[in-house]
Biotite code that builds the C-alpha atoms (Angstrom):
import biotite.structure as struc

atoms = struc.array([
    struc.Atom([0.171, -0.137, 0.081], chain_id="A", res_id=1, res_name="UNK", atom_name="CA", element="C"),
    struc.Atom([1.701, 3.178, -1.000], chain_id="A", res_id=2, res_name="UNK", atom_name="CA", element="C"),
    struc.Atom([0.107, 5.810, 1.599], chain_id="A", res_id=3, res_name="UNK", atom_name="CA", element="C"),
    struc.Atom([2.298, 8.614, -0.017], chain_id="A", res_id=4, res_name="UNK", atom_name="CA", element="C"),
    struc.Atom([0.210, 8.912, -3.162], chain_id="A", res_id=5, res_name="UNK", atom_name="CA", element="C"),
    struc.Atom([-2.896, 10.055, -0.766], chain_id="A", res_id=6, res_name="UNK", atom_name="CA", element="C"),
    struc.Atom([-1.080, 12.988, 0.556], chain_id="A", res_id=7, res_name="UNK", atom_name="CA", element="C"),
    struc.Atom([-3.292, 15.961, 0.435], chain_id="A", res_id=8, res_name="UNK", atom_name="CA", element="C"),
    struc.Atom([-6.248, 14.175, -0.814], chain_id="A", res_id=9, res_name="UNK", atom_name="CA", element="C"),
    struc.Atom([-9.568, 13.580, 0.944], chain_id="A", res_id=10, res_name="UNK", atom_name="CA", element="C"),
    struc.Atom([-9.606, 9.964, 1.907], chain_id="A", res_id=11, res_name="UNK", atom_name="CA", element="C"),
    struc.Atom([-11.914, 7.609, 3.969], chain_id="A", res_id=12, res_name="UNK", atom_name="CA", element="C"),
    struc.Atom([-9.905, 5.230, 6.093], chain_id="A", res_id=13, res_name="UNK", atom_name="CA", element="C"),
    struc.Atom([-11.027, 2.176, 7.981], chain_id="A", res_id=14, res_name="UNK", atom_name="CA", element="C"),
    struc.Atom([-8.886, 0.844, 10.810], chain_id="A", res_id=15, res_name="UNK", atom_name="CA", element="C"),
    struc.Atom([-8.180, -2.633, 11.959], chain_id="A", res_id=16, res_name="UNK", atom_name="CA", element="C"),
    struc.Atom([-10.563, -1.877, 15.026], chain_id="A", res_id=17, res_name="UNK", atom_name="CA", element="C"),
    struc.Atom([-13.463, -0.733, 12.928], chain_id="A", res_id=18, res_name="UNK", atom_name="CA", element="C"),
    struc.Atom([-13.128, 2.808, 13.200], chain_id="A", res_id=19, res_name="UNK", atom_name="CA", element="C"),
    struc.Atom([-13.706, 5.259, 10.315], chain_id="A", res_id=20, res_name="UNK", atom_name="CA", element="C"),
    struc.Atom([-11.748, 8.455, 9.723], chain_id="A", res_id=21, res_name="UNK", atom_name="CA", element="C"),
    struc.Atom([-12.425, 11.008, 6.814], chain_id="A", res_id=22, res_name="UNK", atom_name="CA", element="C"),
    struc.Atom([-10.812, 14.188, 5.952], chain_id="A", res_id=23, res_name="UNK", atom_name="CA", element="C"),
    struc.Atom([-7.544, 15.380, 4.199], chain_id="A", res_id=24, res_name="UNK", atom_name="CA", element="C"),
    struc.Atom([-4.667, 13.146, 4.514], chain_id="A", res_id=25, res_name="UNK", atom_name="CA", element="C"),
    struc.Atom([-1.178, 14.111, 5.510], chain_id="A", res_id=26, res_name="UNK", atom_name="CA", element="C"),
    struc.Atom([1.375, 11.550, 4.839], chain_id="A", res_id=27, res_name="UNK", atom_name="CA", element="C"),
    struc.Atom([3.741, 10.784, 7.933], chain_id="A", res_id=28, res_name="UNK", atom_name="CA", element="C"),
    struc.Atom([6.792, 9.033, 6.158], chain_id="A", res_id=29, res_name="UNK", atom_name="CA", element="C"),
    struc.Atom([8.845, 6.065, 7.866], chain_id="A", res_id=30, res_name="UNK", atom_name="CA", element="C"),
    struc.Atom([11.655, 8.713, 8.531], chain_id="A", res_id=31, res_name="UNK", atom_name="CA", element="C"),
    struc.Atom([9.242, 11.243, 10.302], chain_id="A", res_id=32, res_name="UNK", atom_name="CA", element="C"),
    struc.Atom([7.422, 8.717, 12.368], chain_id="A", res_id=33, res_name="UNK", atom_name="CA", element="C"),
    struc.Atom([10.723, 7.125, 13.316], chain_id="A", res_id=34, res_name="UNK", atom_name="CA", element="C"),
    struc.Atom([12.359, 10.205, 14.501], chain_id="A", res_id=35, res_name="UNK", atom_name="CA", element="C"),
    struc.Atom([9.004, 11.873, 16.153], chain_id="A", res_id=36, res_name="UNK", atom_name="CA", element="C"),
    struc.Atom([7.157, 8.919, 17.118], chain_id="A", res_id=37, res_name="UNK", atom_name="CA", element="C"),
    struc.Atom([9.835, 5.989, 17.463], chain_id="A", res_id=38, res_name="UNK", atom_name="CA", element="C"),
    struc.Atom([7.774, 3.714, 14.968], chain_id="A", res_id=39, res_name="UNK", atom_name="CA", element="C"),
    struc.Atom([9.140, 1.551, 12.305], chain_id="A", res_id=40, res_name="UNK", atom_name="CA", element="C"),
    struc.Atom([6.409, 2.222, 9.697], chain_id="A", res_id=41, res_name="UNK", atom_name="CA", element="C"),
    struc.Atom([4.617, 5.070, 7.852], chain_id="A", res_id=42, res_name="UNK", atom_name="CA", element="C"),
    struc.Atom([1.153, 6.270, 8.283], chain_id="A", res_id=43, res_name="UNK", atom_name="CA", element="C"),
    struc.Atom([-1.550, 8.966, 7.693], chain_id="A", res_id=44, res_name="UNK", atom_name="CA", element="C"),
    struc.Atom([-2.633, 11.697, 9.690], chain_id="A", res_id=45, res_name="UNK", atom_name="CA", element="C"),
    struc.Atom([-6.343, 12.985, 9.488], chain_id="A", res_id=46, res_name="UNK", atom_name="CA", element="C"),
    struc.Atom([-6.851, 15.902, 11.624], chain_id="A", res_id=47, res_name="UNK", atom_name="CA", element="C"),
    struc.Atom([-5.209, 15.140, 15.094], chain_id="A", res_id=48, res_name="UNK", atom_name="CA", element="C"),
    struc.Atom([-5.253, 11.355, 14.610], chain_id="A", res_id=49, res_name="UNK", atom_name="CA", element="C"),
    struc.Atom([-2.314, 8.983, 13.464], chain_id="A", res_id=50, res_name="UNK", atom_name="CA", element="C"),
    struc.Atom([-3.195, 6.122, 11.690], chain_id="A", res_id=51, res_name="UNK", atom_name="CA", element="C"),
    struc.Atom([-0.302, 3.987, 11.017], chain_id="A", res_id=52, res_name="UNK", atom_name="CA", element="C"),
    struc.Atom([0.162, 1.806, 7.878], chain_id="A", res_id=53, res_name="UNK", atom_name="CA", element="C"),
    struc.Atom([-0.234, -1.497, 10.012], chain_id="A", res_id=54, res_name="UNK", atom_name="CA", element="C"),
    struc.Atom([-3.515, -0.431, 11.271], chain_id="A", res_id=55, res_name="UNK", atom_name="CA", element="C"),
    struc.Atom([-5.181, 0.325, 7.994], chain_id="A", res_id=56, res_name="UNK", atom_name="CA", element="C"),
    struc.Atom([-7.805, -2.088, 6.748], chain_id="A", res_id=57, res_name="UNK", atom_name="CA", element="C"),
    struc.Atom([-8.858, 0.077, 3.793], chain_id="A", res_id=58, res_name="UNK", atom_name="CA", element="C"),
    struc.Atom([-8.248, 3.469, 2.452], chain_id="A", res_id=59, res_name="UNK", atom_name="CA", element="C"),
    struc.Atom([-10.144, 5.294, -0.563], chain_id="A", res_id=60, res_name="UNK", atom_name="CA", element="C"),
    struc.Atom([-10.110, 8.903, -2.221], chain_id="A", res_id=61, res_name="UNK", atom_name="CA", element="C"),
    struc.Atom([-13.426, 10.327, -1.624], chain_id="A", res_id=62, res_name="UNK", atom_name="CA", element="C"),
    struc.Atom([-15.097, 13.542, -2.752], chain_id="A", res_id=63, res_name="UNK", atom_name="CA", element="C"),
    struc.Atom([-15.489, 16.101, 0.315], chain_id="A", res_id=64, res_name="UNK", atom_name="CA", element="C"),
    struc.Atom([-18.613, 17.936, 1.203], chain_id="A", res_id=65, res_name="UNK", atom_name="CA", element="C"),
    struc.Atom([-19.906, 20.372, 3.425], chain_id="A", res_id=66, res_name="UNK", atom_name="CA", element="C"),
    struc.Atom([-16.930, 22.440, 5.249], chain_id="A", res_id=67, res_name="UNK", atom_name="CA", element="C"),
    struc.Atom([-14.304, 20.665, 3.739], chain_id="A", res_id=68, res_name="UNK", atom_name="CA", element="C"),
    struc.Atom([-10.451, 22.088, 4.039], chain_id="A", res_id=69, res_name="UNK", atom_name="CA", element="C"),
    struc.Atom([-9.815, 24.280, 1.396], chain_id="A", res_id=70, res_name="UNK", atom_name="CA", element="C"),
    struc.Atom([-6.379, 25.601, 0.400], chain_id="A", res_id=71, res_name="UNK", atom_name="CA", element="C"),
    struc.Atom([-5.312, 28.901, -1.392], chain_id="A", res_id=72, res_name="UNK", atom_name="CA", element="C"),
    struc.Atom([-1.918, 30.510, -1.905], chain_id="A", res_id=73, res_name="UNK", atom_name="CA", element="C"),
    struc.Atom([-1.838, 32.202, 1.313], chain_id="A", res_id=74, res_name="UNK", atom_name="CA", element="C"),
    struc.Atom([-4.906, 30.407, 3.435], chain_id="A", res_id=75, res_name="UNK", atom_name="CA", element="C"),
    struc.Atom([-6.016, 27.289, 4.635], chain_id="A", res_id=76, res_name="UNK", atom_name="CA", element="C"),
    struc.Atom([-9.837, 27.546, 4.955], chain_id="A", res_id=77, res_name="UNK", atom_name="CA", element="C"),
    struc.Atom([-10.605, 25.213, 7.767], chain_id="A", res_id=78, res_name="UNK", atom_name="CA", element="C"),
    struc.Atom([-13.303, 24.083, 10.309], chain_id="A", res_id=79, res_name="UNK", atom_name="CA", element="C"),
    struc.Atom([-13.724, 26.215, 13.527], chain_id="A", res_id=80, res_name="UNK", atom_name="CA", element="C"),
    struc.Atom([-11.818, 24.949, 16.542], chain_id="A", res_id=81, res_name="UNK", atom_name="CA", element="C"),
    struc.Atom([-12.932, 25.797, 20.200], chain_id="A", res_id=82, res_name="UNK", atom_name="CA", element="C"),
    struc.Atom([-9.242, 27.241, 20.752], chain_id="A", res_id=83, res_name="UNK", atom_name="CA", element="C"),
    struc.Atom([-10.222, 29.743, 17.930], chain_id="A", res_id=84, res_name="UNK", atom_name="CA", element="C"),
    struc.Atom([-12.205, 31.763, 20.471], chain_id="A", res_id=85, res_name="UNK", atom_name="CA", element="C"),
    struc.Atom([-9.558, 33.876, 21.833], chain_id="A", res_id=86, res_name="UNK", atom_name="CA", element="C"),
    struc.Atom([-8.211, 35.094, 18.630], chain_id="A", res_id=87, res_name="UNK", atom_name="CA", element="C"),
    struc.Atom([-11.859, 35.784, 17.141], chain_id="A", res_id=88, res_name="UNK", atom_name="CA", element="C"),
    struc.Atom([-12.658, 37.876, 20.092], chain_id="A", res_id=89, res_name="UNK", atom_name="CA", element="C"),
    struc.Atom([-9.445, 39.733, 20.243], chain_id="A", res_id=90, res_name="UNK", atom_name="CA", element="C"),
    struc.Atom([-9.463, 40.301, 16.286], chain_id="A", res_id=91, res_name="UNK", atom_name="CA", element="C"),
    struc.Atom([-13.282, 41.040, 15.793], chain_id="A", res_id=92, res_name="UNK", atom_name="CA", element="C"),
    struc.Atom([-15.022, 41.305, 19.350], chain_id="A", res_id=93, res_name="UNK", atom_name="CA", element="C"),
    struc.Atom([-13.369, 44.301, 20.575], chain_id="A", res_id=94, res_name="UNK", atom_name="CA", element="C"),
    struc.Atom([-13.104, 46.180, 17.219], chain_id="A", res_id=95, res_name="UNK", atom_name="CA", element="C"),
    struc.Atom([-16.266, 48.072, 16.479], chain_id="A", res_id=96, res_name="UNK", atom_name="CA", element="C"),
    struc.Atom([-15.059, 48.702, 13.000], chain_id="A", res_id=97, res_name="UNK", atom_name="CA", element="C"),
    struc.Atom([-15.331, 44.981, 12.268], chain_id="A", res_id=98, res_name="UNK", atom_name="CA", element="C"),
    struc.Atom([-19.124, 45.247, 12.409], chain_id="A", res_id=99, res_name="UNK", atom_name="CA", element="C"),
    struc.Atom([-19.947, 48.647, 11.576], chain_id="A", res_id=100, res_name="UNK", atom_name="CA", element="C"),
    struc.Atom([-21.821, 47.738, 8.311], chain_id="A", res_id=101, res_name="UNK", atom_name="CA", element="C"),
    struc.Atom([-23.421, 44.315, 9.656], chain_id="A", res_id=102, res_name="UNK", atom_name="CA", element="C"),
    struc.Atom([-24.965, 45.561, 12.858], chain_id="A", res_id=103, res_name="UNK", atom_name="CA", element="C"),
    struc.Atom([-24.152, 42.316, 14.620], chain_id="A", res_id=104, res_name="UNK", atom_name="CA", element="C"),
    struc.Atom([-21.361, 40.882, 16.637], chain_id="A", res_id=105, res_name="UNK", atom_name="CA", element="C"),
    struc.Atom([-21.144, 37.317, 17.283], chain_id="A", res_id=106, res_name="UNK", atom_name="CA", element="C"),
    struc.Atom([-17.784, 37.872, 19.162], chain_id="A", res_id=107, res_name="UNK", atom_name="CA", element="C"),
    struc.Atom([-18.743, 40.831, 21.458], chain_id="A", res_id=108, res_name="UNK", atom_name="CA", element="C"),
    struc.Atom([-17.833, 39.082, 24.869], chain_id="A", res_id=109, res_name="UNK", atom_name="CA", element="C"),
    struc.Atom([-15.411, 35.863, 25.463], chain_id="A", res_id=110, res_name="UNK", atom_name="CA", element="C"),
    struc.Atom([-18.741, 34.109, 26.421], chain_id="A", res_id=111, res_name="UNK", atom_name="CA", element="C"),
    struc.Atom([-20.545, 34.903, 23.426], chain_id="A", res_id=112, res_name="UNK", atom_name="CA", element="C"),
    struc.Atom([-17.522, 34.064, 21.121], chain_id="A", res_id=113, res_name="UNK", atom_name="CA", element="C"),
    struc.Atom([-17.277, 30.668, 22.744], chain_id="A", res_id=114, res_name="UNK", atom_name="CA", element="C"),
    struc.Atom([-21.020, 30.037, 21.990], chain_id="A", res_id=115, res_name="UNK", atom_name="CA", element="C"),
    struc.Atom([-20.645, 31.444, 18.381], chain_id="A", res_id=116, res_name="UNK", atom_name="CA", element="C"),
    struc.Atom([-17.735, 28.871, 17.707], chain_id="A", res_id=117, res_name="UNK", atom_name="CA", element="C"),
    struc.Atom([-19.642, 26.033, 19.387], chain_id="A", res_id=118, res_name="UNK", atom_name="CA", element="C"),
    struc.Atom([-22.765, 26.621, 17.198], chain_id="A", res_id=119, res_name="UNK", atom_name="CA", element="C"),
    struc.Atom([-20.464, 26.496, 14.021], chain_id="A", res_id=120, res_name="UNK", atom_name="CA", element="C"),
    struc.Atom([-18.962, 23.224, 15.252], chain_id="A", res_id=121, res_name="UNK", atom_name="CA", element="C"),
    struc.Atom([-22.322, 21.706, 16.023], chain_id="A", res_id=122, res_name="UNK", atom_name="CA", element="C"),
    struc.Atom([-23.470, 22.610, 12.626], chain_id="A", res_id=123, res_name="UNK", atom_name="CA", element="C"),
    struc.Atom([-20.720, 20.523, 10.656], chain_id="A", res_id=124, res_name="UNK", atom_name="CA", element="C"),
    struc.Atom([-23.139, 17.670, 10.696], chain_id="A", res_id=125, res_name="UNK", atom_name="CA", element="C"),
    struc.Atom([-25.807, 19.341, 8.665], chain_id="A", res_id=126, res_name="UNK", atom_name="CA", element="C"),
    struc.Atom([-25.469, 18.715, 4.979], chain_id="A", res_id=127, res_name="UNK", atom_name="CA", element="C"),
    struc.Atom([-25.313, 22.355, 3.942], chain_id="A", res_id=128, res_name="UNK", atom_name="CA", element="C"),
    struc.Atom([-23.191, 23.720, 6.662], chain_id="A", res_id=129, res_name="UNK", atom_name="CA", element="C"),
    struc.Atom([-20.115, 25.920, 5.135], chain_id="A", res_id=130, res_name="UNK", atom_name="CA", element="C"),
    struc.Atom([-18.210, 27.674, 7.967], chain_id="A", res_id=131, res_name="UNK", atom_name="CA", element="C"),
    struc.Atom([-14.371, 28.314, 7.598], chain_id="A", res_id=132, res_name="UNK", atom_name="CA", element="C"),
    struc.Atom([-11.881, 30.241, 9.550], chain_id="A", res_id=133, res_name="UNK", atom_name="CA", element="C"),
    struc.Atom([-9.266, 31.667, 7.252], chain_id="A", res_id=134, res_name="UNK", atom_name="CA", element="C"),
    struc.Atom([-6.019, 30.253, 8.704], chain_id="A", res_id=135, res_name="UNK", atom_name="CA", element="C"),
    struc.Atom([-2.938, 32.325, 7.537], chain_id="A", res_id=136, res_name="UNK", atom_name="CA", element="C"),
    struc.Atom([-0.429, 30.046, 6.143], chain_id="A", res_id=137, res_name="UNK", atom_name="CA", element="C"),
    struc.Atom([-1.827, 27.056, 7.985], chain_id="A", res_id=138, res_name="UNK", atom_name="CA", element="C"),
    struc.Atom([-0.049, 28.357, 11.101], chain_id="A", res_id=139, res_name="UNK", atom_name="CA", element="C"),
    struc.Atom([-3.345, 28.502, 13.192], chain_id="A", res_id=140, res_name="UNK", atom_name="CA", element="C"),
    struc.Atom([-3.360, 32.320, 13.121], chain_id="A", res_id=141, res_name="UNK", atom_name="CA", element="C"),
    struc.Atom([-7.039, 33.489, 12.397], chain_id="A", res_id=142, res_name="UNK", atom_name="CA", element="C"),
    struc.Atom([-6.844, 36.111, 9.758], chain_id="A", res_id=143, res_name="UNK", atom_name="CA", element="C"),
    struc.Atom([-10.629, 35.917, 8.908], chain_id="A", res_id=144, res_name="UNK", atom_name="CA", element="C"),
    struc.Atom([-13.666, 33.833, 8.541], chain_id="A", res_id=145, res_name="UNK", atom_name="CA", element="C"),
    struc.Atom([-15.934, 33.187, 5.521], chain_id="A", res_id=146, res_name="UNK", atom_name="CA", element="C"),
    struc.Atom([-19.120, 31.263, 5.329], chain_id="A", res_id=147, res_name="UNK", atom_name="CA", element="C"),
    struc.Atom([-22.422, 30.362, 3.470], chain_id="A", res_id=148, res_name="UNK", atom_name="CA", element="C"),
    struc.Atom([-25.826, 30.340, 5.028], chain_id="A", res_id=149, res_name="UNK", atom_name="CA", element="C"),
    struc.Atom([-29.661, 29.914, 4.572], chain_id="A", res_id=150, res_name="UNK", atom_name="CA", element="C"),
    struc.Atom([-29.341, 27.239, 1.983], chain_id="A", res_id=151, res_name="UNK", atom_name="CA", element="C"),
    struc.Atom([-32.593, 27.193, -0.024], chain_id="A", res_id=152, res_name="UNK", atom_name="CA", element="C"),
    struc.Atom([-33.218, 25.286, -2.931], chain_id="A", res_id=153, res_name="UNK", atom_name="CA", element="C"),
    struc.Atom([-29.703, 25.718, -4.799], chain_id="A", res_id=154, res_name="UNK", atom_name="CA", element="C"),
    struc.Atom([-29.173, 29.283, -3.522], chain_id="A", res_id=155, res_name="UNK", atom_name="CA", element="C"),
    struc.Atom([-27.253, 30.265, -0.499], chain_id="A", res_id=156, res_name="UNK", atom_name="CA", element="C"),
    struc.Atom([-25.812, 33.513, 0.816], chain_id="A", res_id=157, res_name="UNK", atom_name="CA", element="C"),
    struc.Atom([-21.954, 34.140, 1.321], chain_id="A", res_id=158, res_name="UNK", atom_name="CA", element="C"),
    struc.Atom([-20.376, 36.428, 3.937], chain_id="A", res_id=159, res_name="UNK", atom_name="CA", element="C"),
    struc.Atom([-16.857, 37.091, 5.226], chain_id="A", res_id=160, res_name="UNK", atom_name="CA", element="C"),
    struc.Atom([-14.750, 39.309, 7.447], chain_id="A", res_id=161, res_name="UNK", atom_name="CA", element="C"),
    struc.Atom([-10.925, 39.790, 7.769], chain_id="A", res_id=162, res_name="UNK", atom_name="CA", element="C"),
    struc.Atom([-9.170, 41.133, 10.875], chain_id="A", res_id=163, res_name="UNK", atom_name="CA", element="C"),
    struc.Atom([-8.093, 44.494, 10.448], chain_id="A", res_id=164, res_name="UNK", atom_name="CA", element="C"),
    struc.Atom([-4.237, 43.370, 10.982], chain_id="A", res_id=165, res_name="UNK", atom_name="CA", element="C"),
    struc.Atom([-4.536, 41.414, 7.864], chain_id="A", res_id=166, res_name="UNK", atom_name="CA", element="C"),
    struc.Atom([-6.569, 43.585, 5.431], chain_id="A", res_id=167, res_name="UNK", atom_name="CA", element="C"),
    struc.Atom([-4.912, 44.864, 2.215], chain_id="A", res_id=168, res_name="UNK", atom_name="CA", element="C"),
    struc.Atom([-3.312, 41.419, 1.500], chain_id="A", res_id=169, res_name="UNK", atom_name="CA", element="C"),
    struc.Atom([-6.061, 40.342, -0.838], chain_id="A", res_id=170, res_name="UNK", atom_name="CA", element="C"),
    struc.Atom([-6.917, 37.427, 1.570], chain_id="A", res_id=171, res_name="UNK", atom_name="CA", element="C"),
    struc.Atom([-10.857, 38.196, 1.253], chain_id="A", res_id=172, res_name="UNK", atom_name="CA", element="C"),
    struc.Atom([-10.797, 37.881, -2.490], chain_id="A", res_id=173, res_name="UNK", atom_name="CA", element="C"),
    struc.Atom([-8.548, 34.663, -2.489], chain_id="A", res_id=174, res_name="UNK", atom_name="CA", element="C"),
    struc.Atom([-10.929, 33.109, 0.036], chain_id="A", res_id=175, res_name="UNK", atom_name="CA", element="C"),
    struc.Atom([-14.278, 34.156, -1.788], chain_id="A", res_id=176, res_name="UNK", atom_name="CA", element="C"),
    struc.Atom([-13.073, 33.012, -5.172], chain_id="A", res_id=177, res_name="UNK", atom_name="CA", element="C"),
    struc.Atom([-12.161, 29.568, -3.712], chain_id="A", res_id=178, res_name="UNK", atom_name="CA", element="C"),
    struc.Atom([-15.469, 29.157, -1.689], chain_id="A", res_id=179, res_name="UNK", atom_name="CA", element="C"),
    struc.Atom([-17.545, 30.319, -4.741], chain_id="A", res_id=180, res_name="UNK", atom_name="CA", element="C"),
    struc.Atom([-15.891, 27.486, -6.827], chain_id="A", res_id=181, res_name="UNK", atom_name="CA", element="C"),
    struc.Atom([-16.286, 25.067, -4.359], chain_id="A", res_id=182, res_name="UNK", atom_name="CA", element="C"),
    struc.Atom([-19.699, 25.760, -3.684], chain_id="A", res_id=183, res_name="UNK", atom_name="CA", element="C"),
    struc.Atom([-21.071, 25.801, -7.125], chain_id="A", res_id=184, res_name="UNK", atom_name="CA", element="C"),
    struc.Atom([-18.719, 23.194, -8.779], chain_id="A", res_id=185, res_name="UNK", atom_name="CA", element="C"),
    struc.Atom([-18.526, 20.590, -5.938], chain_id="A", res_id=186, res_name="UNK", atom_name="CA", element="C"),
    struc.Atom([-21.764, 21.324, -3.789], chain_id="A", res_id=187, res_name="UNK", atom_name="CA", element="C"),
    struc.Atom([-24.041, 21.833, -6.857], chain_id="A", res_id=188, res_name="UNK", atom_name="CA", element="C"),
    struc.Atom([-25.189, 25.274, -5.729], chain_id="A", res_id=189, res_name="UNK", atom_name="CA", element="C"),
    struc.Atom([-26.710, 27.122, -8.647], chain_id="A", res_id=190, res_name="UNK", atom_name="CA", element="C"),
    struc.Atom([-26.685, 30.606, -7.169], chain_id="A", res_id=191, res_name="UNK", atom_name="CA", element="C"),
    struc.Atom([-24.521, 32.391, -4.519], chain_id="A", res_id=192, res_name="UNK", atom_name="CA", element="C"),
    struc.Atom([-25.751, 35.826, -3.068], chain_id="A", res_id=193, res_name="UNK", atom_name="CA", element="C"),
    struc.Atom([-24.078, 38.576, -0.962], chain_id="A", res_id=194, res_name="UNK", atom_name="CA", element="C"),
    struc.Atom([-25.077, 41.955, 0.106], chain_id="A", res_id=195, res_name="UNK", atom_name="CA", element="C"),
    struc.Atom([-23.238, 44.950, 1.499], chain_id="A", res_id=196, res_name="UNK", atom_name="CA", element="C"),
    struc.Atom([-23.849, 48.598, 2.595], chain_id="A", res_id=197, res_name="UNK", atom_name="CA", element="C"),
    struc.Atom([-23.140, 50.830, -0.421], chain_id="A", res_id=198, res_name="UNK", atom_name="CA", element="C"),
    struc.Atom([-20.496, 52.752, 1.790], chain_id="A", res_id=199, res_name="UNK", atom_name="CA", element="C"),
    struc.Atom([-18.632, 49.425, 2.494], chain_id="A", res_id=200, res_name="UNK", atom_name="CA", element="C"),
    struc.Atom([-16.353, 50.285, -0.584], chain_id="A", res_id=201, res_name="UNK", atom_name="CA", element="C"),
    struc.Atom([-13.740, 47.432, 0.605], chain_id="A", res_id=202, res_name="UNK", atom_name="CA", element="C"),
    struc.Atom([-16.543, 44.860, 0.389], chain_id="A", res_id=203, res_name="UNK", atom_name="CA", element="C"),
    struc.Atom([-17.925, 45.644, -2.658], chain_id="A", res_id=204, res_name="UNK", atom_name="CA", element="C"),
    struc.Atom([-14.285, 45.402, -4.227], chain_id="A", res_id=205, res_name="UNK", atom_name="CA", element="C"),
    struc.Atom([-13.911, 41.882, -2.954], chain_id="A", res_id=206, res_name="UNK", atom_name="CA", element="C"),
    struc.Atom([-17.397, 40.927, -4.449], chain_id="A", res_id=207, res_name="UNK", atom_name="CA", element="C"),
    struc.Atom([-16.705, 42.334, -7.591], chain_id="A", res_id=208, res_name="UNK", atom_name="CA", element="C"),
    struc.Atom([-13.015, 40.855, -8.021], chain_id="A", res_id=209, res_name="UNK", atom_name="CA", element="C"),
    struc.Atom([-14.433, 37.572, -7.033], chain_id="A", res_id=210, res_name="UNK", atom_name="CA", element="C"),
    struc.Atom([-16.756, 37.549, -9.789], chain_id="A", res_id=211, res_name="UNK", atom_name="CA", element="C"),
    struc.Atom([-19.996, 38.544, -8.452], chain_id="A", res_id=212, res_name="UNK", atom_name="CA", element="C"),
    struc.Atom([-22.347, 40.741, -10.104], chain_id="A", res_id=213, res_name="UNK", atom_name="CA", element="C"),
    struc.Atom([-24.525, 43.578, -8.830], chain_id="A", res_id=214, res_name="UNK", atom_name="CA", element="C"),
    struc.Atom([-28.197, 42.726, -9.544], chain_id="A", res_id=215, res_name="UNK", atom_name="CA", element="C"),
    struc.Atom([-30.141, 45.040, -7.592], chain_id="A", res_id=216, res_name="UNK", atom_name="CA", element="C"),
    struc.Atom([-29.474, 48.152, -5.101], chain_id="A", res_id=217, res_name="UNK", atom_name="CA", element="C"),
    struc.Atom([-32.190, 48.663, -2.537], chain_id="A", res_id=218, res_name="UNK", atom_name="CA", element="C"),
    struc.Atom([-32.714, 52.166, -1.511], chain_id="A", res_id=219, res_name="UNK", atom_name="CA", element="C"),
    struc.Atom([-32.244, 52.877, 2.027], chain_id="A", res_id=220, res_name="UNK", atom_name="CA", element="C"),
    struc.Atom([-32.460, 49.113, 2.459], chain_id="A", res_id=221, res_name="UNK", atom_name="CA", element="C"),
    struc.Atom([-30.226, 48.687, 5.622], chain_id="A", res_id=222, res_name="UNK", atom_name="CA", element="C"),
    struc.Atom([-30.718, 50.477, 8.971], chain_id="A", res_id=223, res_name="UNK", atom_name="CA", element="C"),
    struc.Atom([-27.693, 49.716, 11.024], chain_id="A", res_id=224, res_name="UNK", atom_name="CA", element="C"),
    struc.Atom([-26.937, 51.527, 14.527], chain_id="A", res_id=225, res_name="UNK", atom_name="CA", element="C"),
    struc.Atom([-29.816, 54.258, 13.500], chain_id="A", res_id=226, res_name="UNK", atom_name="CA", element="C"),
    struc.Atom([-27.993, 54.838, 10.408], chain_id="A", res_id=227, res_name="UNK", atom_name="CA", element="C"),
    struc.Atom([-29.571, 54.127, 6.827], chain_id="A", res_id=228, res_name="UNK", atom_name="CA", element="C"),
    struc.Atom([-27.743, 52.627, 3.839], chain_id="A", res_id=229, res_name="UNK", atom_name="CA", element="C"),
    struc.Atom([-28.390, 51.718, 0.335], chain_id="A", res_id=230, res_name="UNK", atom_name="CA", element="C"),
    struc.Atom([-28.308, 47.620, 0.336], chain_id="A", res_id=231, res_name="UNK", atom_name="CA", element="C"),
    struc.Atom([-26.269, 46.304, -2.649], chain_id="A", res_id=232, res_name="UNK", atom_name="CA", element="C"),
    struc.Atom([-27.136, 42.708, -3.623], chain_id="A", res_id=233, res_name="UNK", atom_name="CA", element="C"),
    struc.Atom([-24.840, 40.574, -5.535], chain_id="A", res_id=234, res_name="UNK", atom_name="CA", element="C"),
    struc.Atom([-25.025, 37.108, -7.185], chain_id="A", res_id=235, res_name="UNK", atom_name="CA", element="C"),
    struc.Atom([-22.671, 34.358, -8.493], chain_id="A", res_id=236, res_name="UNK", atom_name="CA", element="C"),
    struc.Atom([-23.442, 31.867, -10.899], chain_id="A", res_id=237, res_name="UNK", atom_name="CA", element="C"),
    struc.Atom([-21.282, 29.112, -12.247], chain_id="A", res_id=238, res_name="UNK", atom_name="CA", element="C"),
    struc.Atom([-21.250, 29.320, -16.222], chain_id="A", res_id=239, res_name="UNK", atom_name="CA", element="C"),
])
């Protein structure tokens, strides 16, 4: 069995104990496991699980669905973890600029942040759950978030946010392009929508650079903290 050929691919593994593991495989070479773990065999990591070659009964490549790990040039789009809460609170919860145009702050206190993260984690069992952390370079550094919500008959709404310390690097556009392609090509979603306030120039640029088209502007369509904004509505359809 050549486990190296599964490196970086989505796989389903059944071990000799009858346990099933599914996710993106990271190959652990003989030399690595010998040095780090004192083992005389190679293996595969899936999340935090190491399955040694002698324990693998079967392994097959699969097509991922839901919040699958996605990789871009500078980001790993991955699932939320409980220990992301502190970074999310520090980057988003205490910075009023981060929710200036949304009107809601899901990271307002450490407790609210923990509840928000847990809700995302709990939602991963749902068929159309799409909630990612933007992990900068895969180093467990939360640069932002992106997700798609309210699936209905082939249509879904997307939203994103990037921490102020990471803005200006193209991360939002990079992530959104990847998510749009995944949702339409892999998940069979026909239409992805998004909205933003007309004054939110940075979000408008991200939506347009990512290939989304402005389809409607609702005059005075948003009221956020007592201020009135025009609501700009965008769509993306895979051609």
